[in-house]
C-alpha positions as CSV (number, residue, x, y, z in Angstrom):
1,M,-0.4,-17.1,0.1
2,N,1.3,-14.8,2.6
3,P,-0.5,-11.7,3.9
4,F,1.4,-9.3,1.6
5,D,0.6,-11.3,-1.5
6,E,-3.0,-11.7,-0.4
7,I,-3.5,-8.0,-0.1
8,I,-1.9,-7.2,-3.4
9,H,-4.0,-9.8,-5.1
10,Q,-7.2,-8.4,-3.6
11,M,-6.4,-4.7,-4.2
12,Q,-6.9,-4.9,-8.0
13,V,-4.4,-2.1,-8.6
14,E,-5.1,0.1,-11.6
15,T,-2.9,2.9,-12.9
16,S,-4.6,6.3,-13.6
17,L,-1.5,8.3,-14.5
18,Y,2.2,7.8,-15.2
19,A,4.8,10.3,-16.2
20,R,8.6,11.0,-16.3
21,L,9.4,14.5,-15.3
22,H,12.8,15.9,-16.6
23,L,13.4,18.9,-14.4
24,G,16.2,21.5,-14.6
25,A,16.8,24.0,-11.8
26,P,15.1,26.1,-10.9
27,W,11.9,24.1,-10.5
28,G,9.2,23.4,-8.0
29,I,6.0,21.2,-8.3
30,R,3.1,20.7,-6.0
31,F,1.4,17.3,-6.0
32,H,-2.0,16.5,-4.6
33,T,-2.9,12.8,-4.4
34,G,-6.7,13.3,-4.3
35,E,-8.4,9.9,-4.1
36,H,-5.4,8.1,-5.4
37,A,-2.2,6.8,-3.9
38,R,1.0,8.0,-5.5
39,L,4.5,6.5,-6.2
40,V,7.5,8.8,-6.7
41,V,11.1,7.7,-7.6
42,I,13.9,10.3,-7.5
43,S,17.0,10.2,-9.7
44,G,19.6,12.7,-10.9
45,S,20.3,15.5,-8.5
46,D,19.0,16.0,-4.9
47,C,15.7,17.7,-4.3
48,F,13.7,18.9,-1.3
49,L,10.4,17.6,0.0
50,R,7.8,19.7,2.0
51,W,4.4,18.6,3.2
52,E,1.9,19.5,5.9
53,G,3.1,18.6,9.3
54,I,6.8,19.1,8.9
55,T,8.6,22.4,9.7
56,D,11.9,21.8,7.8
57,P,12.2,20.6,4.2
58,V,13.7,17.2,3.8
59,R,16.5,16.6,1.3
60,L,15.9,13.6,-0.9
61,T,18.9,12.0,-2.6
62,P,18.8,10.0,-5.9
63,G,17.5,6.5,-5.4
64,T,14.8,7.7,-3.0
65,C,11.3,6.2,-3.3
66,M,8.1,7.7,-1.9
67,I,4.7,6.2,-1.3
68,V,2.0,8.7,-0.6
69,Q,-1.6,7.8,0.5
70,P,-4.7,9.6,-0.7
71,Q,-5.6,13.2,0.3
72,V,-2.0,14.3,0.9
73,T,-0.4,17.4,-0.6
74,F,3.3,17.7,-0.9
75,D,5.9,19.8,-2.7
76,L,9.1,18.8,-4.5
77,S,11.7,21.4,-5.6
78,D,15.3,22.0,-6.3
79,V,15.8,24.3,-3.3
80,P,13.7,24.5,-0.1
81,D,12.0,27.9,-0.7
82,Q,11.3,27.5,-4.4
83,R,8.0,28.6,-5.8
84,V,5.8,25.7,-7.0
85,I,3.3,25.0,-9.8
86,A,0.6,22.4,-9.7
87,C,1.6,19.0,-11.2
88,E,-1.7,19.0,-13.1
89,T,-0.5,22.0,-15.2
90,L,2.5,19.9,-16.4
91,V,1.0,16.5,-16.8
92,A,-2.2,15.9,-18.7
93,S,-4.7,13.3,-17.6
94,E,-3.9,9.8,-18.8
95,T,-0.4,10.8,-19.8
96,H,2.2,8.0,-20.3
97,G,5.1,10.1,-21.5
98,A,7.9,12.5,-20.6
99,V,7.6,16.1,-19.5
100,T,10.4,18.6,-19.5
101,Y,10.2,21.6,-17.2
102,G,12.4,24.2,-15.4
103,G,15.7,25.9,-16.3
104,S,19.2,24.8,-17.4
105,G,20.6,24.1,-13.9
106,L,21.1,20.8,-12.2
107,Q,18.9,18.0,-13.6
108,T,16.5,15.9,-11.6
109,E,14.3,13.1,-12.9
110,I,11.1,12.2,-11.1
111,V,9.0,9.2,-12.1
112,S,5.5,9.7,-10.8
113,A,2.5,7.4,-11.0
114,R,-1.0,7.5,-9.5
115,F,-2.9,4.3,-8.5
116,S,-6.5,3.4,-7.6
117,F,-7.5,0.2,-5.9
118,D,-10.1,-1.4,-3.6
119,A,-10.2,0.5,-0.3
120,V,-11.3,-2.4,1.8
121,A,-8.6,-4.8,0.4
122,A,-5.8,-2.2,0.9
123,E,-6.7,-1.2,4.5
124,P,-4.4,-3.6,6.4
125,L,-1.4,-2.5,4.3
126,F,-2.0,1.3,4.3
127,R,-2.9,1.5,8.0
128,S,0.6,0.1,8.7
129,I,2.6,2.8,7.0
130,P,2.6,6.7,7.3
131,A,0.5,8.8,5.0
132,L,3.7,9.9,3.3
133,V,6.8,7.7,3.6
134,H,10.2,8.1,1.8
135,F,13.0,5.6,1.9
136,P,16.2,4.7,0.1
137,L,16.2,1.8,-2.2
138,N,18.8,-0.9,-1.4
139,E,20.9,-2.4,-4.2
140,T,18.6,-5.3,-5.0
141,H,15.3,-3.2,-5.1
142,S,17.0,-0.4,-6.9
143,A,18.1,-2.8,-9.7
144,L,14.6,-4.3,-9.9
145,I,12.8,-0.9,-10.1
146,K,15.4,0.5,-12.5
147,A,14.8,-2.5,-14.8
148,T,11.1,-2.0,-14.7
149,L,11.5,1.8,-15.4
150,D,13.8,1.0,-18.3
151,L,11.1,-1.4,-19.8
152,I,8.5,1.3,-19.3
153,G,10.7,3.8,-21.2
154,L,11.3,1.4,-24.0
155,E,7.6,0.6,-24.4
156,T,6.7,4.3,-24.3
157,N,9.2,5.3,-26.9
158,A,8.4,2.4,-29.2
159,G,4.8,3.3,-29.5
160,E,3.9,-0.2,-30.7
161,H,0.4,-1.7,-30.8
162,G,-0.6,-2.5,-27.2
163,S,2.1,-0.3,-25.6
164,G,-0.4,1.4,-23.4
165,F,-1.6,-1.9,-22.1
166,V,1.9,-3.1,-21.4
167,V,2.9,0.2,-19.8
168,D,-0.1,0.0,-17.4
169,R,0.9,-3.5,-16.3
170,L,4.5,-2.5,-15.8
171,V,3.6,0.5,-13.8
172,N,1.4,-1.7,-11.6
173,T,4.4,-4.0,-11.2
174,L,6.5,-0.9,-10.2
175,F,4.0,-0.1,-7.5
176,V,4.2,-3.6,-6.0
177,Q,8.0,-3.5,-6.2
178,A,8.0,-0.2,-4.3
179,L,5.7,-1.6,-1.6
180,R,7.9,-4.7,-1.3
181,A,11.0,-2.4,-0.9
182,L,9.2,-0.5,1.8
183,C,8.3,-3.6,3.7
184,S,12.0,-4.7,3.7
185,N,13.2,-1.3,4.8
186,D,13.2,-0.2,8.5
187,T,12.4,3.4,7.5
188,G,8.9,4.3,8.4
189,K,8.1,1.0,10.0
190,T,6.3,0.7,13.3
191,S,5.1,-2.4,15.2
192,C,2.8,-4.1,12.7
193,W,2.4,-7.3,10.8
194,L,4.9,-6.1,8.2
195,A,7.6,-6.1,10.9
196,G,6.5,-9.6,11.8
197,L,7.2,-10.8,8.3
198,G,10.8,-9.5,8.8
199,D,11.4,-11.7,11.8
200,R,12.3,-15.2,10.7
201,R,10.5,-17.0,13.7
202,L,7.4,-14.9,13.5
203,A,7.2,-15.1,9.7
204,R,6.9,-18.9,10.0
205,T,3.9,-18.5,12.3
206,I,2.3,-15.7,10.2
207,H,2.6,-17.7,7.0
208,A,1.1,-20.8,8.7
209,V,-1.8,-18.9,10.2
210,H,-2.7,-17.2,6.9
211,S,-2.5,-20.5,5.0
212,D,-5.1,-22.0,7.3
213,L,-7.3,-19.4,9.0
214,A,-10.0,-22.1,9.6
215,R,-7.8,-24.0,12.0
216,R,-8.7,-23.6,15.7
217,W,-5.4,-21.8,16.5
218,T,-4.2,-21.4,20.0
219,V,-1.2,-19.4,21.2
220,E,0.6,-22.7,21.9
221,D,0.0,-23.8,18.3
222,M,1.5,-20.5,17.0
223,A,4.4,-20.7,19.4
224,Q,5.2,-24.2,18.2
225,E,5.3,-23.0,14.6
226,A,7.9,-20.4,15.7
227,G,9.9,-22.9,17.7
228,L,9.4,-20.9,20.9
229,S,7.8,-21.4,24.3
230,R,4.3,-20.0,24.7
231,S,5.4,-17.1,26.9
232,S,8.5,-16.2,24.8
233,F,6.4,-16.3,21.6
234,A,3.6,-14.2,23.0
235,A,6.0,-11.5,24.3
236,L,7.9,-11.4,21.0
237,F,4.8,-11.3,18.9
238,K,3.3,-8.4,20.9
239,S,6.5,-6.4,20.8
240,V,7.1,-6.8,17.1
241,V,3.6,-6.9,15.7
242,G,2.0,-4.6,18.2
243,E,-0.9,-6.8,19.2
244,A,-1.5,-10.2,20.9
245,P,-1.4,-13.3,18.7
246,L,-5.1,-14.1,19.0
247,D,-6.1,-10.5,18.4
248,Y,-4.0,-10.6,15.2
249,L,-5.7,-13.8,14.2
250,T,-9.1,-12.2,14.8
251,G,-8.2,-9.1,12.8
252,W,-7.2,-11.2,9.7
253,R,-10.2,-13.4,10.0
254,V,-12.4,-10.3,9.8
255,Y,-10.4,-9.0,6.9
256,R,-10.9,-12.3,5.0
257,V,-14.6,-12.2,5.8
258,K,-14.8,-8.7,4.3
259,M,-13.2,-10.0,1.1
260,L,-15.6,-13.0,1.0
261,L,-18.7,-10.8,1.7
262,T,-17.9,-8.4,-1.1
263,G,-16.4,-10.8,-3.6
264,T,-18.6,-13.9,-3.3
265,D,-22.2,-14.9,-2.7
266,E,-21.3,-17.5,-0.1
267,S,-23.7,-17.8,2.8
268,L,-22.6,-16.3,6.1
269,L,-22.4,-19.8,7.7
270,R,-20.1,-21.0,4.9
271,I,-17.9,-17.9,5.3
272,A,-17.8,-18.5,9.1
273,N,-16.6,-22.0,8.6
274,L,-14.0,-20.9,6.1
275,V,-12.3,-18.6,8.6
276,G,-12.6,-20.7,11.7
277,Y,-16.0,-20.0,13.3
278,D,-18.5,-22.7,14.2
279,S,-21.6,-20.6,13.4
280,D,-22.7,-17.5,11.6
281,L,-23.8,-16.1,15.0
282,S,-20.3,-16.4,16.4
283,L,-18.9,-14.7,13.3
284,S,-21.5,-11.9,13.5
285,R,-20.6,-11.1,17.1
286,V,-16.9,-10.8,16.3
287,F,-17.4,-8.9,13.1
288,K,-19.8,-6.3,14.6
289,R,-17.4,-5.9,17.6
290,R,-14.5,-5.1,15.2
291,T,-16.3,-3.0,12.6
292,G,-19.4,-1.6,14.3
293,V,-21.7,-3.1,11.7
294,A,-23.3,-6.6,11.1
295,P,-21.8,-8.6,8.3
296,G,-25.1,-8.7,6.4
297,R,-25.3,-4.9,6.5
298,W,-21.6,-4.7,5.4
299,R,-22.3,-6.9,2.3
300,Q,-25.5,-4.9,1.5
301,V,-23.7,-1.6,1.5
302,M,-20.6,-2.8,-0.3
303,K,-22.7,-4.4,-3.1
304,Y,-24.6,-1.2,-3.4
305,K,-21.5,1.0,-3.6
306,G,-19.8,-1.3,-6.1
307,T,-16.0,-1.1,-6.5
308,V,-14.7,1.0,-3.6
309,R,-11.7,3.2,-4.3
310,L,-9.1,4.0,-1.6
311,E,-10.1,7.1,0.3
312,R,-8.9,8.4,3.7
313,V,-12.3,8.0,5.1
314,P,-13.2,5.5,7.9
315,I,-15.3,2.6,6.7
316,D,-17.9,3.4,9.4
317,A,-18.3,6.9,7.8
318,E,-18.7,5.3,4.4
319,L,-21.5,3.1,5.8
320,E,-23.2,6.0,7.4
321,V,-23.1,8.0,4.2
322,A,-24.5,5.1,2.3
């Protein structure tokens, strides 16, 4: 399982809201993600995007996809200075249908969906992308997303038994397709493991490492997987991924430990062995250095809190509150 698949599997994505907005100029809508992430796909006519931190509105063309993290407010409108109304006044909670709003001018369609998922599982993915990112869909991803949207529309209109269940699963698929499209798009990328997956040589190493975290990896071992010398590999890895190879390995071992601590009752020694440490003491030192808390305390707090939803709050703050 590669790192992207691992994260998606662990995230346990759930849809809380899905709607198609048929908008005629003039129109303007304000969206607030709250504790959820949001996916937006634009079709029809152009529209304009505004959000905190930018001075000039951004024109979005049809075929643009947006992924927005929690606690972000943004506006979409037909012209840059249009008055806006809150999305919640148009779309009722648990809606899975179409909403028409605005005037008789140029028509824009916005597909919008909200998602909740496990905060700890999602952290490596969402720390690698901006709080709000928009990007054009290439031909392949556009076709895949359009096919899923068409299926959602057919299910919604049919109203057959189990349609709500099917639509939820299709919307979850849509979210994964959008994340996949983002990962293959240079827009919004910085040096991170996502960029590493886009490099053929580094991808071989990353897949090998993730398939066997328990192995006593050295930089030489990683370089051999990539077919490079040790020095060339180390320099390339640092420039593309943004951290040294062994630091990357440690980070993903700690991530895997978090998942095992919250998702299993395995002993700390067993978990240590599964991710490449000889003893629970060795693991505890690394884990506390990376997270600021001992693994036993982490498990205690996470078990107490139950399912953790994605919030833009540092995990240390969560632990202190608990």
